[in-house]
Structures are given as C-alpha cells and as structure tokens.
CHARMM-style PDB file with segment names, atoms N, HN, CA, C and O in Angstrom:
ATOM      1  N   MET     1      25.874  27.918  29.523  1.00  0.00      PROA
ATOM      2  CA  MET     1      24.590  26.852  29.670  1.00  0.00      PROA
ATOM      3  C   MET     1      23.551  27.462  28.882  1.00  0.00      PROA
ATOM      4  O   MET     1      22.735  28.306  29.253  1.00  0.00      PROA
ATOM      5  N   GLU     2      23.700  26.856  27.582  1.00  0.00      PROA
ATOM      6  HN  GLU     2      24.362  26.171  27.280  1.00  0.00      PROA
ATOM      7  CA  GLU     2      22.650  27.413  26.602  1.00  0.00      PROA
ATOM      8  C   GLU     2      21.328  26.579  26.860  1.00  0.00      PROA
ATOM      9  O   GLU     2      20.240  27.077  26.569  1.00  0.00      PROA
ATOM     10  N   LEU     3      21.427  25.217  27.445  1.00  0.00      PROA
ATOM     11  HN  LEU     3      22.310  24.813  27.682  1.00  0.00      PROA
ATOM     12  CA  LEU     3      20.131  24.647  27.531  1.00  0.00      PROA
ATOM     13  C   LEU     3      20.016  23.960  29.155  1.00  0.00      PROA
ATOM     14  O   LEU     3      20.215  22.783  29.457  1.00  0.00      PROA
ATOM     15  N   PRO     4      19.635  25.088  30.059  1.00  0.00      PROA
ATOM     16  CA  PRO     4      19.492  24.616  31.248  1.00  0.00      PROA
ATOM     17  C   PRO     4      18.707  23.264  31.744  1.00  0.00      PROA
ATOM     18  O   PRO     4      19.006  22.460  32.626  1.00  0.00      PROA
ATOM     19  N   THR     5      17.542  23.317  30.809  1.00  0.00      PROA
ATOM     20  HN  THR     5      17.298  23.970  30.092  1.00  0.00      PROA
ATOM     21  CA  THR     5      16.768  22.146  30.876  1.00  0.00      PROA
ATOM     22  C   THR     5      17.406  20.938  30.676  1.00  0.00      PROA
ATOM     23  O   THR     5      17.242  20.024  31.484  1.00  0.00      PROA
ATOM     24  N   GLY     6      18.038  20.826  29.806  1.00  0.00      PROA
ATOM     25  HN  GLY     6      18.172  21.568  29.149  1.00  0.00      PROA
ATOM     26  CA  GLY     6      18.981  19.675  29.402  1.00  0.00      PROA
ATOM     27  C   GLY     6      19.834  19.413  30.426  1.00  0.00      PROA
ATOM     28  O   GLY     6      20.035  18.242  30.748  1.00  0.00      PROA
ATOM     29  N   TYR     7      20.438  20.428  31.063  1.00  0.00      PROA
ATOM     30  HN  TYR     7      20.274  21.379  30.802  1.00  0.00      PROA
ATOM     31  CA  TYR     7      21.578  20.065  32.126  1.00  0.00      PROA
ATOM     32  C   TYR     7      20.719  19.501  33.362  1.00  0.00      PROA
ATOM     33  O   TYR     7      21.157  18.491  33.913  1.00  0.00      PROA
ATOM     34  N   ILE     8      19.669  20.007  33.783  1.00  0.00      PROA
ATOM     35  HN  ILE     8      19.313  20.827  33.335  1.00  0.00      PROA
ATOM     36  CA  ILE     8      19.082  19.515  34.764  1.00  0.00      PROA
ATOM     37  C   ILE     8      18.400  18.215  34.530  1.00  0.00      PROA
ATOM     38  O   ILE     8      18.378  17.334  35.389  1.00  0.00      PROA
ATOM     39  N   THR     9      17.863  18.106  33.400  1.00  0.00      PROA
ATOM     40  HN  THR     9      17.882  18.822  32.702  1.00  0.00      PROA
ATOM     41  CA  THR     9      17.436  16.580  33.031  1.00  0.00      PROA
ATOM     42  C   THR     9      18.689  15.621  33.062  1.00  0.00      PROA
ATOM     43  O   THR     9      18.451  14.497  33.505  1.00  0.00      PROA
ATOM     44  N   ALA    10      19.938  15.870  32.679  1.00  0.00      PROA
ATOM     45  HN  ALA    10      20.131  16.783  32.319  1.00  0.00      PROA
ATOM     46  CA  ALA    10      20.985  15.064  32.632  1.00  0.00      PROA
ATOM     47  C   ALA    10      21.482  14.467  33.911  1.00  0.00      PROA
ATOM     48  O   ALA    10      21.953  13.339  34.065  1.00  0.00      PROA
ATOM     49  N   LEU    11      21.254  15.656  35.043  1.00  0.00      PROA
ATOM     50  HN  LEU    11      20.872  16.571  34.919  1.00  0.00      PROA
ATOM     51  CA  LEU    11      21.642  15.479  36.253  1.00  0.00      PROA
ATOM     52  C   LEU    11      20.817  14.378  36.828  1.00  0.00      PROA
ATOM     53  O   LEU    11      21.288  13.388  37.389  1.00  0.00      PROA
ATOM     54  N   ASP    12      19.618  14.612  36.657  1.00  0.00      PROA
ATOM     55  HN  ASP    12      19.235  15.416  36.202  1.00  0.00      PROA
ATOM     56  CA  ASP    12      18.404  13.661  37.058  1.00  0.00      PROA
ATOM     57  C   ASP    12      18.591  12.298  36.881  1.00  0.00      PROA
ATOM     58  O   ASP    12      18.668  11.406  37.726  1.00  0.00      PROA
ATOM     59  N   VAL    13      18.668  12.246  35.419  1.00  0.00      PROA
ATOM     60  HN  VAL    13      18.606  12.971  34.733  1.00  0.00      PROA
ATOM     61  CA  VAL    13      18.791  10.707  35.063  1.00  0.00      PROA
ATOM     62  C   VAL    13      20.095  10.271  35.431  1.00  0.00      PROA
ATOM     63  O   VAL    13      20.217   9.046  35.432  1.00  0.00      PROA
ATOM     64  N   MET    14      21.227  11.009  35.783  1.00  0.00      PROA
ATOM     65  HN  MET    14      21.128  12.004  35.782  1.00  0.00      PROA
ATOM     66  CA  MET    14      22.594  10.467  36.314  1.00  0.00      PROA
ATOM     67  C   MET    14      22.189  10.113  37.451  1.00  0.00      PROA
ATOM     68  O   MET    14      22.234   8.915  37.730  1.00  0.00      PROA
ATOM     69  N   ASN    15      21.747  10.954  38.292  1.00  0.00      PROA
ATOM     70  HN  ASN    15      21.711  11.927  38.065  1.00  0.00      PROA
ATOM     71  CA  ASN    15      21.440  10.303  39.876  1.00  0.00      PROA
ATOM     72  C   ASN    15      20.572   9.225  39.849  1.00  0.00      PROA
ATOM     73  O   ASN    15      20.784   8.371  40.711  1.00  0.00      PROA
ATOM     74  N   ARG    16      19.657   9.039  39.094  1.00  0.00      PROA
ATOM     75  HN  ARG    16      19.485   9.733  38.394  1.00  0.00      PROA
ATOM     76  CA  ARG    16      18.787   7.878  39.011  1.00  0.00      PROA
ATOM     77  C   ARG    16      19.657   6.584  38.536  1.00  0.00      PROA
ATOM     78  O   ARG    16      19.488   5.487  39.069  1.00  0.00      PROA
ATOM     79  N   HSD    17      20.349   6.742  37.771  1.00  0.00      PROA
ATOM     80  HN  HSD    17      20.486   7.633  37.339  1.00  0.00      PROA
ATOM     81  CA  HSD    17      21.365   5.713  37.259  1.00  0.00      PROA
ATOM     82  C   HSD    17      22.300   5.265  38.454  1.00  0.00      PROA
ATOM     83  O   HSD    17      22.368   4.090  38.814  1.00  0.00      PROA
ATOM     84  N   VAL    18      22.996   6.264  39.026  1.00  0.00      PROA
ATOM     85  HN  VAL    18      22.941   7.219  38.734  1.00  0.00      PROA
ATOM     86  CA  VAL    18      23.893   5.805  39.835  1.00  0.00      PROA
ATOM     87  C   VAL    18      23.210   5.517  41.274  1.00  0.00      PROA
ATOM     88  O   VAL    18      24.004   5.017  42.070  1.00  0.00      PROA
ATOM     89  N   ASN    19      22.045   5.705  41.719  1.00  0.00      PROA
ATOM     90  HN  ASN    19      21.400   6.112  41.072  1.00  0.00      PROA
ATOM     91  CA  ASN    19      21.225   5.569  42.851  1.00  0.00      PROA
ATOM     92  C   ASN    19      20.817   4.180  42.562  1.00  0.00      PROA
ATOM     93  O   ASN    19      20.917   3.411  43.518  1.00  0.00      PROA
ATOM     94  N   SER    20      20.373   3.683  41.432  1.00  0.00      PROA
ATOM     95  HN  SER    20      20.292   4.308  40.656  1.00  0.00      PROA
ATOM     96  CA  SER    20      19.672   2.577  41.239  1.00  0.00      PROA
ATOM     97  C   SER    20      20.726   1.304  41.371  1.00  0.00      PROA
ATOM     98  O   SER    20      20.269   0.161  41.378  1.00  0.00      PROA
ATOM     99  N   ALA    21      21.933   1.504  41.458  1.00  0.00      PROA
ATOM    100  HN  ALA    21      22.304   2.433  41.452  1.00  0.00      PROA
ATOM    101  CA  ALA    21      22.765   0.217  41.591  1.00  0.00      PROA
ATOM    102  C   ALA    21      23.027   0.000  43.082  1.00  0.00      PROA
ATOM    103  O   ALA    21      23.865  -0.834  43.422  1.00  0.00      PROA
ATOM    104  N   ARG    22      22.397   0.662  43.922  1.00  0.00      PROA
ATOM    105  HN  ARG    22      21.716   1.339  43.645  1.00  0.00      PROA
ATOM    106  CA  ARG    22      22.669   0.396  45.327  1.00  0.00      PROA
ATOM    107  C   ARG    22      21.657  -0.773  45.938  1.00  0.00      PROA
ATOM    108  O   ARG    22      20.472  -0.827  45.608  1.00  0.00      PROA
ATOM    109  N   PRO    23      22.087  -1.423  46.590  1.00  0.00      PROA
ATOM    110  CA  PRO    23      21.458  -2.571  47.334  1.00  0.00      PROA
ATOM    111  C   PRO    23      20.167  -2.176  47.996  1.00  0.00      PROA
ATOM    112  O   PRO    23      19.186  -2.919  48.048  1.00  0.00      PROA
ATOM    113  N   ASN    24      20.229  -0.857  48.543  1.00  0.00      PROA
ATOM    114  HN  ASN    24      21.025  -0.254  48.501  1.00  0.00      PROA
ATOM    115  CA  ASN    24      19.000  -0.588  49.229  1.00  0.00      PROA
ATOM    116  C   ASN    24      18.144   0.373  48.583  1.00  0.00      PROA
ATOM    117  O   ASN    24      17.316   1.072  49.168  1.00  0.00      PROA
ATOM    118  N   ALA    25      18.424   0.375  47.146  1.00  0.00      PROA
ATOM    119  HN  ALA    25      19.097  -0.192  46.671  1.00  0.00      PROA
ATOM    120  CA  ALA    25      17.662   1.311  46.357  1.00  0.00      PROA
ATOM    121  C   ALA    25      16.216   1.266  46.224  1.00  0.00      PROA
ATOM    122  O   ALA    25      15.704   0.149  46.142  1.00  0.00      PROA
ATOM    123  N   PRO    26      15.441   2.341  46.188  1.00  0.00      PROA
ATOM    124  CA  PRO    26      13.992   2.173  46.357  1.00  0.00      PROA
ATOM    125  C   PRO    26      13.328   1.379  45.080  1.00  0.00      PROA
ATOM    126  O   PRO    26      13.726   1.557  43.928  1.00  0.00      PROA
ATOM    127  N   VAL    27      12.475   0.658  45.362  1.00  0.00      PROA
ATOM    128  HN  VAL    27      12.151   0.514  46.297  1.00  0.00      PROA
ATOM    129  CA  VAL    27      11.911  -0.396  44.372  1.00  0.00      PROA
ATOM    130  C   VAL    27      10.456   0.121  44.108  1.00  0.00      PROA
ATOM    131  O   VAL    27       9.642   0.245  45.022  1.00  0.00      PROA
ATOM    132  N   GLN    28      10.197   0.396  42.876  1.00  0.00      PROA
ATOM    133  HN  GLN    28      10.859   0.295  42.133  1.00  0.00      PROA
ATOM    134  CA  GLN    28       8.641   0.987  42.513  1.00  0.00      PROA
ATOM    135  C   GLN    28       7.930  -0.410  41.811  1.00  0.00      PROA
ATOM    136  O   GLN    28       8.629  -0.992  40.982  1.00  0.00      PROA
ATOM    137  N   VAL    29       6.872  -0.848  42.040  1.00  0.00      PROA
ATOM    138  HN  VAL    29       6.304  -0.375  42.713  1.00  0.00      PROA
ATOM    139  CA  VAL    29       6.187  -1.651  41.732  1.00  0.00      PROA
ATOM    140  C   VAL    29       5.698  -1.368  40.345  1.00  0.00      PROA
ATOM    141  O   VAL    29       4.994  -0.368  40.204  1.00  0.00      PROA
ATOM    142  N   GLU    30       5.999  -2.180  39.201  1.00  0.00      PROA
ATOM    143  HN  GLU    30       6.571  -2.992  39.316  1.00  0.00      PROA
ATOM    144  CA  GLU    30       5.539  -1.665  38.044  1.00  0.00      PROA
ATOM    145  C   GLU    30       4.105  -2.310  37.618  1.00  0.00      PROA
ATOM    146  O   GLU    30       3.962  -3.532  37.586  1.00  0.00      PROA
ATOM    147  N   HSD    31       3.184  -1.518  37.334  1.00  0.00      PROA
ATOM    148  HN  HSD    31       3.300  -0.525  37.361  1.00  0.00      PROA
ATOM    149  CA  HSD    31       1.821  -2.155  37.181  1.00  0.00      PROA
ATOM    150  C   HSD    31       1.659  -2.355  35.707  1.00  0.00      PROA
ATOM    151  O   HSD    31       2.093  -1.507  34.928  1.00  0.00      PROA
ATOM    152  N   PRO    32       1.113  -3.332  35.325  1.00  0.00      PROA
ATOM    153  CA  PRO    32       0.827  -3.639  33.758  1.00  0.00      PROA
ATOM    154  C   PRO    32      -0.054  -2.474  33.382  1.00  0.00      PROA
ATOM    155  O   PRO    32      -0.977  -2.103  34.108  1.00  0.00      PROA
ATOM    156  N   ARG    33       0.217  -1.965  32.355  1.00  0.00      PROA
ATOM    157  HN  ARG    33       0.967  -2.266  31.765  1.00  0.00      PROA
ATOM    158  CA  ARG    33      -0.684  -0.723  31.838  1.00  0.00      PROA
ATOM    159  C   ARG    33      -1.804  -1.604  30.688  1.00  0.00      PROA
ATOM    160  O   ARG    33      -1.584  -2.634  30.051  1.00  0.00      PROA
ATOM    161  N   ARG    34      -2.834  -0.881  30.727  1.00  0.00      PROA
ATOM    162  HN  ARG    34      -3.013  -0.043  31.244  1.00  0.00      PROA
ATOM    163  CA  ARG    34      -3.889  -1.478  29.646  1.00  0.00      PROA
ATOM    164  C   ARG    34      -3.659  -0.705  28.344  1.00  0.00      PROA
ATOM    165  O   ARG    34      -3.537   0.519  28.302  1.00  0.00      PROA
ATOM    166  N   ALA    35      -3.609  -1.534  27.269  1.00  0.00      PROA
ATOM    167  HN  ALA    35      -3.708  -2.528  27.303  1.00  0.00      PROA
ATOM    168  CA  ALA    35      -3.408  -1.003  25.824  1.00  0.00      PROA
ATOM    169  C   ALA    35      -4.166   0.035  25.629  1.00  0.00      PROA
ATOM    170  O   ALA    35      -5.348  -0.211  25.871  1.00  0.00      PROA
ATOM    171  N   LEU    36      -3.927   1.230  25.245  1.00  0.00      PROA
ATOM    172  HN  LEU    36      -2.967   1.429  25.048  1.00  0.00      PROA
ATOM    173  CA  LEU    36      -4.746   2.121  24.817  1.00  0.00      PROA
ATOM    174  C   LEU    36      -5.593   2.154  23.662  1.00  0.00      PROA
ATOM    175  O   LEU    36      -6.663   2.753  23.544  1.00  0.00      PROA
ATOM    176  N   LEU    37      -4.906   1.339  22.703  1.00  0.00      PROA
ATOM    177  HN  LEU    37      -4.038   0.853  22.799  1.00  0.00      PROA
ATOM    178  CA  LEU    37      -5.464   1.302  21.306  1.00  0.00      PROA
ATOM    179  C   LEU    37      -5.928  -0.384  21.284  1.00  0.00      PROA
ATOM    180  O   LEU    37      -5.864  -1.027  20.236  1.00  0.00      PROA
ATOM    181  N   ALA    38      -6.317  -0.891  22.360  1.00  0.00      PROA
ATOM    182  HN  ALA    38      -6.369  -0.369  23.211  1.00  0.00      PROA
ATOM    183  CA  ALA    38      -6.716  -2.305  22.029  1.00  0.00      PROA
ATOM    184  C   ALA    38      -8.158  -2.318  21.236  1.00  0.00      PROA
ATOM    185  O   ALA    38      -8.276  -2.937  20.179  1.00  0.00      PROA
ATOM    186  N   PRO    39      -9.124  -1.669  21.763  1.00  0.00      PROA
ATOM    187  CA  PRO    39     -10.626  -1.463  21.041  1.00  0.00      PROA
ATOM    188  C   PRO    39     -10.269  -1.311  19.712  1.00  0.00      PROA
ATOM    189  O   PRO    39     -10.701  -2.112  18.883  1.00  0.00      PROA
ATOM    190  N   THR    40      -9.334  -0.138  19.295  1.00  0.00      PROA
ATOM    191  HN  THR    40      -8.982   0.513  19.968  1.00  0.00      PROA
ATOM    192  CA  THR    40      -9.475   0.243  17.881  1.00  0.00      PROA
ATOM    193  C   THR    40      -8.664  -0.937  17.119  1.00  0.00      PROA
ATOM    194  O   THR    40      -9.086  -1.222  15.998  1.00  0.00      PROA
ATOM    195  N   ARG    41      -7.659  -1.578  17.560  1.00  0.00      PROA
ATOM    196  HN  ARG    41      -7.316  -1.347  18.471  1.00  0.00      PROA
ATOM    197  CA  ARG    41      -7.132  -2.788  17.104  1.00  0.00      PROA
ATOM    198  C   ARG    41      -7.911  -3.933  16.746  1.00  0.00      PROA
ATOM    199  O   ARG    41      -7.854  -4.591  15.707  1.00  0.00      PROA
ATOM    200  N   GLN    42      -8.764  -4.105  17.905  1.00  0.00      PROA
ATOM    201  HN  GLN    42      -8.810  -3.570  18.749  1.00  0.00      PROA
ATOM    202  CA  GLN    42      -9.737  -5.275  17.669  1.00  0.00      PROA
ATOM    203  C   GLN    42     -10.731  -5.098  16.578  1.00  0.00      PROA
ATOM    204  O   GLN    42     -11.016  -5.989  15.778  1.00  0.00      PROA
ATOM    205  N   ALA    43     -11.381  -3.588  16.586  1.00  0.00      PROA
ATOM    206  HN  ALA    43     -11.150  -2.864  17.236  1.00  0.00      PROA
ATOM    207  CA  ALA    43     -12.290  -3.294  15.451  1.00  0.00      PROA
ATOM    208  C   ALA    43     -11.710  -3.408  14.068  1.00  0.00      PROA
ATOM    209  O   ALA    43     -12.312  -3.847  13.088  1.00  0.00      PROA
ATOM    210  N   THR    44     -10.230  -2.877  14.105  1.00  0.00      PROA
ATOM    211  HN  THR    44      -9.741  -2.520  14.901  1.00  0.00      PROA
ATOM    212  CA  THR    44      -9.707  -3.090  12.606  1.00  0.00      PROA
ATOM    213  C   THR    44      -9.541  -4.488  12.119  1.00  0.00      PROA
ATOM    214  O   THR    44      -9.685  -4.813  10.940  1.00  0.00      PROA
ATOM    215  N   ALA    45      -9.242  -5.264  13.055  1.00  0.00      PROA
ATOM    216  HN  ALA    45      -9.125  -5.000  14.012  1.00  0.00      PROA
ATOM    217  CA  ALA    45      -8.976  -6.767  12.995  1.00  0.00      PROA
ATOM    218  C   ALA    45     -10.230  -7.230  12.576  1.00  0.00      PROA
ATOM    219  O   ALA    45     -10.212  -7.935  11.567  1.00  0.00      PROA
ATOM    220  N   LEU    46     -11.367  -6.996  13.126  1.00  0.00      PROA
ATOM    221  HN  LEU    46     -11.381  -6.423  13.945  1.00  0.00      PROA
ATOM    222  CA  LEU    46     -12.461  -7.558  12.612  1.00  0.00      PROA
ATOM    223  C   LEU    46     -12.906  -7.112  11.519  1.00  0.00      PROA
ATOM    224  O   LEU    46     -13.464  -7.919  10.776  1.00  0.00      PROA
ATOM    225  N   ALA    47     -12.794  -5.775  11.125  1.00  0.00      PROA
ATOM    226  HN  ALA    47     -12.340  -5.119  11.729  1.00  0.00      PROA
ATOM    227  CA  ALA    47     -13.244  -5.349   9.775  1.00  0.00      PROA
ATOM    228  C   ALA    47     -12.354  -5.800   8.729  1.00  0.00      PROA
ATOM    229  O   ALA    47     -12.789  -5.918   7.583  1.00  0.00      PROA
ATOM    230  N   LEU    48     -10.992  -6.099   9.047  1.00  0.00      PROA
ATOM    231  HN  LEU    48     -10.639  -6.003   9.977  1.00  0.00      PROA
ATOM    232  CA  LEU    48     -10.184  -6.765   8.054  1.00  0.00      PROA
ATOM    233  C   LEU    48     -10.616  -8.192   7.640  1.00  0.00      PROA
ATOM    234  O   LEU    48     -10.778  -8.631   6.502  1.00  0.00      PROA
ATOM    235  N   ARG    49     -10.756  -8.782   8.780  1.00  0.00      PROA
ATOM    236  HN  ARG    49     -10.624  -8.425   9.705  1.00  0.00      PROA
ATOM    237  CA  ARG    49     -11.398 -10.310   8.537  1.00  0.00      PROA
ATOM    238  C   ARG    49     -12.576 -10.316   7.872  1.00  0.00      PROA
ATOM    239  O   ARG    49     -12.674 -11.215   7.037  1.00  0.00      PROA
ATOM    240  N   ARG    50     -13.595  -9.514   7.999  1.00  0.00      PROA
ATOM    241  HN  ARG    50     -13.516  -8.784   8.678  1.00  0.00      PROA
ATOM    242  CA  ARG    50     -14.762  -9.371   7.446  1.00  0.00      PROA
ATOM    243  C   ARG    50     -14.486  -9.341   5.744  1.00  0.00      PROA
ATOM    244  O   ARG    50     -14.895 -10.109   4.873  1.00  0.00      PROA
ATOM    245  N   LEU    51     -13.621  -8.126   5.653  1.00  0.00      PROA
ATOM    246  HN  LEU    51     -13.289  -7.501   6.361  1.00  0.00      PROA
ATOM    247  CA  LEU    51     -13.314  -8.059   4.225  1.00  0.00      PROA
ATOM    248  C   LEU    51     -12.594  -8.911   3.463  1.00  0.00      PROA
ATOM    249  O   LEU    51     -12.774  -9.017   2.249  1.00  0.00      PROA
ATOM    250  N   ALA    52     -11.745  -9.563   4.112  1.00  0.00      PROA
ATOM    251  HN  ALA    52     -11.599  -9.476   5.098  1.00  0.00      PROA
ATOM    252  CA  ALA    52     -11.133 -10.803   3.598  1.00  0.00      PROA
ATOM    253  C   ALA    52     -11.945 -12.024   3.329  1.00  0.00      PROA
ATOM    254  O   ALA    52     -11.666 -12.733   2.363  1.00  0.00      PROA
ATOM    255  N   ASP    53     -13.009 -12.331   4.188  1.00  0.00      PROA
ATOM    256  HN  ASP    53     -13.236 -11.755   4.973  1.00  0.00      PROA
ATOM    257  CA  ASP    53     -13.911 -13.227   3.873  1.00  0.00      PROA
ATOM    258  C   ASP    53     -14.782 -12.764   2.737  1.00  0.00      PROA
ATOM    259  O   ASP    53     -15.267 -13.632   2.012  1.00  0.00      PROA
ATOM    260  N   ARG    54     -15.032 -11.519   2.503  1.00  0.00      PROA
ATOM    261  HN  ARG    54     -14.638 -10.814   3.093  1.00  0.00      PROA
ATOM    262  CA  ARG    54     -15.893 -11.057   1.600  1.00  0.00      PROA
ATOM    263  C   ARG    54     -15.478 -11.193   0.095  1.00  0.00      PROA
ATOM    264  O   ARG    54     -16.192 -11.513  -0.854  1.00  0.00      PROA
ATOM    265  N   ILE    55     -14.017 -10.841   0.113  1.00  0.00      PROA
ATOM    266  HN  ILE    55     -13.437 -10.581   0.885  1.00  0.00      PROA
ATOM    267  CA  ILE    55     -13.353 -11.042  -1.281  1.00  0.00      PROA
ATOM    268  C   ILE    55     -12.547 -12.170  -1.575  1.00  0.00      PROA
ATOM    269  O   ILE    55     -11.938 -12.233  -2.643  1.00  0.00      PROA
ATOM    270  N   GLN    56     -12.483 -13.159  -0.633  1.00  0.00      PROA
ATOM    271  HN  GLN    56     -12.978 -13.108   0.235  1.00  0.00      PROA
ATOM    272  CA  GLN    56     -11.817 -14.353  -0.863  1.00  0.00      PROA
ATOM    273  C   GLN    56     -12.417 -15.213  -2.018  1.00  0.00      PROA
ATOM    274  O   GLN    56     -13.614 -15.484  -2.110  1.00  0.00      PROA
ATOM    275  N   PRO    57     -11.570 -15.560  -2.777  1.00  0.00      PROA
ATOM    276  CA  PRO    57     -12.058 -16.369  -4.045  1.00  0.00      PROA
ATOM    277  C   PRO    57     -12.718 -17.747  -3.864  1.00  0.00      PROA
ATOM    278  O   PRO    57     -12.193 -18.634  -3.191  1.00  0.00      PROA
ATOM    279  N   ARG    58     -13.695 -17.858  -4.392  1.00  0.00      PROA
ATOM    280  HN  ARG    58     -14.121 -17.137  -4.939  1.00  0.00      PROA
ATOM    281  CA  ARG    58     -14.572 -19.146  -4.113  1.00  0.00      PROA
ATOM    282  C   ARG    58     -14.471 -19.884  -5.496  1.00  0.00      PROA
ATOM    283  O   ARG    58     -14.398 -19.276  -6.564  1.00  0.00      PROA
ATOM    284  N   PRO    59     -14.474 -21.289  -5.373  1.00  0.00      PROA
ATOM    285  CA  PRO    59     -14.652 -22.058  -6.388  1.00  0.00      PROA
ATOM    286  C   PRO    59     -15.719 -21.809  -7.205  1.00  0.00      PROA
ATOM    287  O   PRO    59     -16.721 -21.359  -6.649  1.00  0.00      PROA
ATOM    288  N   LEU    60     -15.771 -22.054  -8.821  1.00  0.00      PROA
ATOM    289  HN  LEU    60     -14.957 -22.419  -9.273  1.00  0.00      PROA
ATOM    290  CA  LEU    60     -16.963 -21.803  -9.429  1.00  0.00      PROA
ATOM    291  C   LEU    60     -17.848 -23.110  -9.246  1.00  0.00      PROA
ATOM    292  O   LEU    60     -17.397 -24.240  -9.065  1.00  0.00      PROA
ATOM    293  N   PRO    61     -19.217 -22.749  -9.328  1.00  0.00      PROA
ATOM    294  CA  PRO    61     -20.135 -23.599  -9.029  1.00  0.00      PROA
ATOM    295  C   PRO    61     -20.027 -24.751 -10.106  1.00  0.00      PROA
ATOM    296  O   PRO    61     -19.707 -24.436 -11.252  1.00  0.00      PROA
ATOM    297  N   GLY    62     -20.260 -25.969  -9.814  1.00  0.00      PROA
ATOM    298  HN  GLY    62     -20.520 -26.225  -8.883  1.00  0.00      PROA
ATOM    299  CA  GLY    62     -20.345 -27.073 -10.865  1.00  0.00      PROA
ATOM    300  C   GLY    62     -18.958 -27.536 -10.895  1.00  0.00      PROA
ATOM    301  O   GLY    62     -18.945 -28.684 -11.339  1.00  0.00      PROA
ATOM    302  N   THR    63     -17.988 -27.190 -10.657  1.00  0.00      PROA
ATOM    303  HN  THR    63     -17.999 -26.257 -10.296  1.00  0.00      PROA
ATOM    304  CA  THR    63     -16.501 -27.336 -10.887  1.00  0.00      PROA
ATOM    305  C   THR    63     -16.089 -28.518  -9.941  1.00  0.00      PROA
ATOM    306  O   THR    63     -16.484 -28.380  -8.784  1.00  0.00      PROA
ATOM    307  N   PRO    64     -15.396 -29.612 -10.203  1.00  0.00      PROA
ATOM    308  CA  PRO    64     -15.284 -30.855  -9.227  1.00  0.00      PROA
ATOM    309  C   PRO    64     -14.075 -30.339  -8.372  1.00  0.00      PROA
ATOM    310  O   PRO    64     -13.137 -29.707  -8.859  1.00  0.00      PROA
ATOM    311  N   ARG    65     -14.190 -30.673  -7.043  1.00  0.00      PROA
ATOM    312  HN  ARG    65     -14.951 -31.186  -6.647  1.00  0.00      PROA
ATOM    313  CA  ARG    65     -13.247 -30.320  -5.979  1.00  0.00      PROA
ATOM    314  C   ARG    65     -12.304 -31.624  -5.825  1.00  0.00      PROA
ATOM    315  O   ARG    65     -12.776 -32.731  -6.083  1.00  0.00      PROA
ATOM    316  N   CYS    66     -11.073 -31.490  -5.436  1.00  0.00      PROA
ATOM    317  HN  CYS    66     -10.690 -30.590  -5.226  1.00  0.00      PROA
ATOM    318  CA  CYS    66     -10.379 -32.558  -5.179  1.00  0.00      PROA
ATOM    319  C   CYS    66     -10.482 -32.767  -3.665  1.00  0.00      PROA
ATOM    320  O   CYS    66     -10.404 -31.900  -2.795  1.00  0.00      PROA
ATOM    321  N   SER    67     -10.676 -34.105  -3.514  1.00  0.00      PROA
ATOM    322  HN  SER    67     -10.739 -34.810  -4.221  1.00  0.00      PROA
ATOM    323  CA  SER    67     -10.730 -34.571  -1.878  1.00  0.00      PROA
ATOM    324  C   SER    67      -9.857 -35.459  -1.584  1.00  0.00      PROA
ATOM    325  OT1 SER    67      -9.780 -35.892  -0.434  1.00  0.00      PROA
TER     326      SER     67
END
C-alpha cells in the first residue's frame, strides 16, 4: 500500500455508496447554501452595467430618428 489515505477514502466512499441503496438508509436534509460570491457578482454586474451605459453609442445631435 503506497497510499493508505487513498485506500481509506475508497473504503469510506464504497461503504457510503453501498449503504445508500438500503431502504432504511439514513437521510440527511440538504440545506440550501448561501452563495459566497453573490455580493461580488452583484457589484461586478452593477459596475459593468454602468460602464456599458457610459460607452454605449448615442445618436448624433440633430440627426433625424426613425419612428
């Protein structure tokens, strides 16, 4: 055995897999996790939206618009 940690992990995963198929297998409630990067993503989206509004091409003044 060169990697006893891998052997122990493999046995643990195999036992979980085999025992999960039983009708009386223990059930763990899965709680929804809060996204860790949500505030960062919102700040980035806001900054990109403001940048897009700032560099968005505008029609030249005095040119007729199609309606």
